[in-house]
C-alpha positions as CSV (number, residue, x, y, z in Angstrom):
1,X,0.0,0.0,0.0
2,X,2.6,2.5,1.1
3,X,4.9,1.6,-1.8
4,X,2.2,2.3,-4.4
5,X,1.4,5.7,-2.8
6,X,5.0,6.6,-2.8
7,X,5.3,5.7,-6.5
8,X,2.2,7.7,-7.3
9,X,3.7,10.7,-5.5
10,X,7.0,10.4,-7.3
11,X,5.2,10.2,-10.7
12,X,3.2,13.3,-9.8
13,X,6.3,15.2,-8.9
14,X,7.9,14.2,-12.2
15,X,4.9,15.3,-14.1
16,X,4.9,18.7,-12.3
17,X,8.6,19.1,-13.1
18,X,8.0,18.4,-16.7
19,X,5.2,20.9,-16.8
20,X,7.4,23.6,-15.2
21,X,10.1,22.9,-17.8
22,X,7.6,23.1,-20.6
23,X,6.3,26.5,-19.4
24,X,9.7,27.8,-19.0
25,X,10.6,26.8,-22.6
26,X,7.4,28.4,-23.9
27,X,8.2,31.6,-22.1
28,X,11.7,31.7,-23.5
29,X,10.3,31.0,-27.0
30,X,7.8,33.8,-26.6
31,X,10.5,36.2,-25.7
32,X,12.6,35.1,-28.7
33,X,9.7,35.6,-31.0
34,X,8.9,39.0,-29.6
35,X,12.6,40.1,-30.1
36,X,12.5,38.9,-33.7
37,X,9.3,40.8,-34.4
38,X,10.4,44.2,-33.1
39,X,11.8,46.8,-35.6
40,X,15.3,48.1,-35.7
41,X,14.4,51.3,-34.0
42,X,12.7,49.4,-31.1
43,X,15.7,47.2,-30.8
44,X,18.0,50.1,-30.6
45,X,15.8,51.7,-28.0
46,X,15.7,48.6,-25.8
47,X,19.5,48.1,-26.0
48,X,20.0,51.7,-25.0
49,X,17.8,51.3,-22.0
50,X,19.6,48.2,-21.0
51,X,23.0,50.0,-21.3
52,X,21.8,52.9,-19.2
53,X,20.5,50.6,-16.5
54,X,23.9,48.9,-16.4
55,X,25.6,52.2,-16.2
56,X,23.5,53.3,-13.3
57,X,24.3,50.1,-11.5
58,X,28.0,50.7,-12.0
59,X,27.8,54.4,-10.8
60,X,26.5,53.4,-7.4
61,X,29.2,53.6,-4.8
62,X,29.4,51.3,-1.8
63,X,29.2,52.9,1.6
64,X,32.2,52.2,3.8
65,X,31.4,50.3,6.9
66,X,32.4,51.6,10.3
67,X,34.8,49.5,12.1
68,X,33.5,48.2,15.3
69,X,35.7,47.7,18.4
70,X,35.9,44.1,19.3
71,X,34.4,43.8,22.8
72,X,34.9,40.5,24.4
73,X,36.0,38.8,21.3
74,X,38.6,36.7,23.0
75,X,36.2,35.0,25.3
76,X,33.7,34.4,22.5
77,X,36.5,32.8,20.5
78,X,37.5,30.6,23.4
79,X,33.9,29.5,23.8
80,X,33.5,28.8,20.2
81,X,36.7,26.8,20.1
82,X,35.5,24.7,23.0
83,X,32.2,24.2,21.3
84,X,33.9,23.2,18.0
85,X,36.1,20.7,19.8
86,X,33.0,19.2,21.5
87,X,31.2,18.8,18.2
88,X,34.3,17.3,16.6
89,X,34.5,14.8,19.5
90,X,30.8,13.9,19.1
91,X,31.2,13.5,15.4
92,X,34.2,11.2,15.9
93,X,32.2,9.0,18.4
94,X,29.3,8.8,16.0
95,X,31.6,7.7,13.2
96,X,33.1,5.1,15.5
97,X,29.7,3.8,16.5
98,X,28.6,3.6,12.8
99,X,31.8,1.7,11.9
100,X,31.3,-0.7,14.8
101,X,27.6,-1.2,13.7
102,X,28.7,-1.9,10.1
103,X,31.3,-4.4,11.3
104,X,28.7,-6.3,13.3
105,X,26.4,-6.4,10.2
106,X,29.3,-7.8,8.1
107,X,30.0,-10.4,10.7
108,X,26.4,-11.5,10.8
109,X,26.3,-11.7,7.0
110,X,29.4,-13.8,6.9
111,X,27.9,-16.2,9.5
112,X,24.8,-16.5,7.5
113,X,26.7,-17.2,4.3
114,X,28.7,-19.9,6.0
115,X,25.5,-21.6,7.1
């Protein structure tokens, strides 16, 4: 029962993705056709607008950020370091556990094969 439902869901998802791609393709095609149909003057105008927009973007200057004094940064760094080390330890333990589990599984499989 559950397997069939999962399959149906997957199929629906695939269909949706296909539809999305189809719509995107159609939109692109429409844009291409519109560009083909426009006259030379219109094209020139559009290109000029795009150029101006790009120039405007280039002209904007970034504001300089004020430097903040680091208050209590050392303690924070220490805490962070300790936290990272703990996480590292936990990850290592997890990995070890996983390896051990896999080893057990392999042993069981070997035993079963021997029988």
